[in-house]
C-alpha positions in Angstrom: 60.1 85.4 104.5 61.0 88.5 106.5 61.0 89.5 110.1 62.1 87.5 113.1 60.9 84.0 113.9 61.2 82.4 117.3 60.9 78.7 117.9 60.1 77.7 121.5 60.6 74.1 122.4 59.3 72.6 125.6 59.8 68.9 126.3 57.2 67.5 128.7 56.0 64.1 129.9 53.0 63.1 127.7 50.5 63.5 130.6 51.6 67.1 131.2 51.1 68.4 127.6 47.3 69.2 127.6 47.5 71.1 130.9 50.6 73.0 129.9 49.0 74.0 126.6 45.9 75.2 128.4 48.0 77.3 130.7 50.1 78.6 127.8 46.9 79.7 126.0 45.4 81.3 129.1 48.5 82.7 130.9 51.1 83.4 128.2 49.6 83.8 124.8 47.5 87.0 125.5 50.5 88.9 126.9 52.7 87.7 124.1 50.1 89.0 121.6 50.1 92.3 123.5 53.9 92.4 123.1 53.6 92.0 119.3 54.3 88.3 119.0 52.2 86.2 116.7 51.9 82.5 117.2 52.0 81.0 113.7 52.1 77.3 114.4 52.1 74.9 117.4 53.4 71.4 116.9 53.4 68.3 119.2 56.2 65.8 118.5 56.6 62.5 120.3 60.3 62.3 121.3 59.9 59.0 123.2 57.0 56.8 124.2 56.2 59.0 127.2 57.7 62.4 126.3 56.5 65.1 123.9 58.2 68.2 122.5 55.8 71.1 122.0 57.2 73.5 119.4 55.7 77.0 119.0 56.7 79.2 116.0 56.3 82.9 116.7 56.7 85.8 114.3 57.6 89.4 114.8 58.0 92.1 112.1 61.7 92.8 112.7 64.6 92.6 115.2 63.5 95.9 116.8 60.1 94.4 117.6 61.8 91.3 119.0 63.9 93.4 121.4 60.9 95.5 122.4 58.9 92.3 123.2 61.8 90.9 125.1 62.1 94.1 127.2 58.4 94.2 127.9 58.4 90.5 129.0 61.2 91.4 131.5 58.9 94.0 133.1 55.9 91.6 133.3 56.1 89.3 136.4 53.5 87.0 134.8 56.0 86.0 132.2 58.6 84.9 134.8 55.9 83.2 136.8 54.7 81.2 133.7 58.2 80.0 132.8 59.0 79.2 136.5 55.9 77.0 136.6 56.9 75.5 133.2 60.4 74.7 134.6 58.8 72.8 137.4 57.4 70.2 135.0 59.5 70.6 131.8 62.2 68.0 131.0 63.9 70.5 128.7 63.2 73.9 127.2 64.9 75.9 124.4 64.3 79.1 122.5 65.8 79.9 119.1 65.6 83.3 117.6 65.9 83.3 113.8 66.3 86.2 111.3 66.4 85.4 107.6 69.5 86.2 105.7 69.2 87.8 102.3 71.0 85.4 99.9 71.7 88.1 97.4 73.3 90.4 99.9 75.4 87.6 101.3 76.6 86.3 98.0 74.1 83.5 97.5 73.6 80.1 99.1 76.7 78.1 100.3 
């Protein structure tokens, strides 16, 4: 595995998930693709009887691509608008940016 992976987690009430995913596909995904982000997986995880965590795994070729995508999203008001609308209904939201570590270069696994 190489490159940079991003895991976006958005926790929503169960009745908000389908609508949010429709908006994500229509309003966020096309621009993310234009910024070089590739959505590899989308998961739905029930966190309680009435709440769901949507997890999206993104991939980018390298850290330079990540920072370029981040800069481009800062210049696009549609990105801020999408996340502002998300924050109106989300119970929680998190983004983790992951870059693999070469075990050989770091002395092997702990």
